[in-house]
Steps between C-alpha positions, in 0.01 A plus 500: 500500500200403273594327184271436196584160347357516156410171330291416191217434513469570864678717761525265806513606862833413666701634795467866493335482150208702380172305503348519157413267218487606135678517166806733474355628167219659692615847593231541760596181671873599498436854641286353786771249556765768548306677781710494815777311324864619509682241300399282198637165395393446137482132415203521268553317171390233254772234497620246240717542193311265283145634571620853449573427137132434416325713777692820406228743567417355838849488610573849376179627670563326837872561531559839316178674521436383852829643610419826326169516696695434826759768419239759409339452840840525668567832317191631677588348831866434533631232734813464712629201288406296191657158432402324180559133390685491189631186330824328372296440178590851389859399443419252237825298486728546790841629497761289311881503481617644172206743447123520447373201303178662397180313468454146376312520172221252415715358223772421760250338730350288211860381433516410878794732545438563853827660624737772386832322384805652666306698756468409871207632710598723786297645793283789352536844648253783493726674244417239242299643197140390521386287212113455513429162369131472570197721564522417869863617511400803315223587755717430787754742377214755456408447863861546622577809286173671549529460891857635503418784262182612691674450822778744400248739364282519810772460770393146593793277593465200279684172465449240230574141619579279197394165628656186365305161525299518830378180655363384824187399693179656376570484126202440261543133419237489220607804294724360208640846456639555845841420630679192361521330837126532556453357157727209564331446837164476319629229283669298764197516734316336220776239450596652168842595380589875497529617147827674419554705187813505283771270643439598864828657555375853501599666834295708737523659840241395753429708813291414793185707557621547871821674338273709277285624784810607688628677200168703474502575862859617490428728191214648679704580824827608337591778269805343351338386178265787434478591135664159401404172338646220707535124436340269754621144453714238673797557295509131424386323174374158427404311174126459465527121451700481824233707668244248388706216629543669836139564555409145411755359729381718785150403448591130501394458133698262281406712177770635272418835316393462138763701296279588196748660252229757422527880537261778586517839334621759761702266705853582576799276559684608819445767757611523855554784739804707587401594853775741584285817474232358734775431761660841456179724486265302722727272706289215362611144435288198443508256802293201389705243327320329203502153652344634817244712299406197297458297819267749649298515170478113503364514850246750411404299195422181709141407474416780256329437176571685164320508164768435243428738213851488335390283200203741438729807520765345282239409240371867491845628437558234226160604338626862479842395358686610811669155554703284270 
């Protein structure tokens, strides 16, 4: 089986992958990449909620238009299977007991009203109504729906994997818009405190890159989730301030996270995965415990350097009125 693993700005050669380099928005490059390929794993995306709010055209072009270019090529040359990386960001707020809390308004955030009184966060299932709180979330939903729609129209079995917070060796340490663990790591490697927004008690689900790779392999090889969007998470949640403490402790750094009390436009409060569908449709369950995954990440970080651009990125958001 030859699999095209699509990345922006490059398509990298991997085990059984097409050997081609280029931008997914280049139709010629994409068509050449599909030659001899019978399955596509579509990972191409610009990432980062904050940056998406002021690079709207670029995010829409890379994520939404890039996906459309790929799908037009697949319409001409259908493949055996398409698996697309979607995102937990499409949910906005996760599921809560007592109903849908809606979005947190800027007025609420300015009053430092972080939580929803009387509501308790619950694991979020795929049936939860999407609430698109950022341009990034909007374009990830575009990718998911476009792939599922085109797959159904052209007879291409398609699966959208809604990834929660992926972490592990190989993360980009100097990109202040990548995953929170990589951002925390870049701070700690420079002996600086991780900066935590709001009160630090917002909860997320962190899933190891090893488990995510297994989920993609399973989706490629199995037909149980064809036509579906499926959560890929650990099924466990942790408060962000606790995550910063865990990483610092594992790295041997006596540095406490800095809880800023500030907010970012587009951030949500709580979201963690209900993983029942993944187990039922794919037979998939995450295997890497968070503590073990953090220990592996710490081992990979040993001796590495990172350029800490967090203050620069935060200042850019503040200049544009996207923090408070």
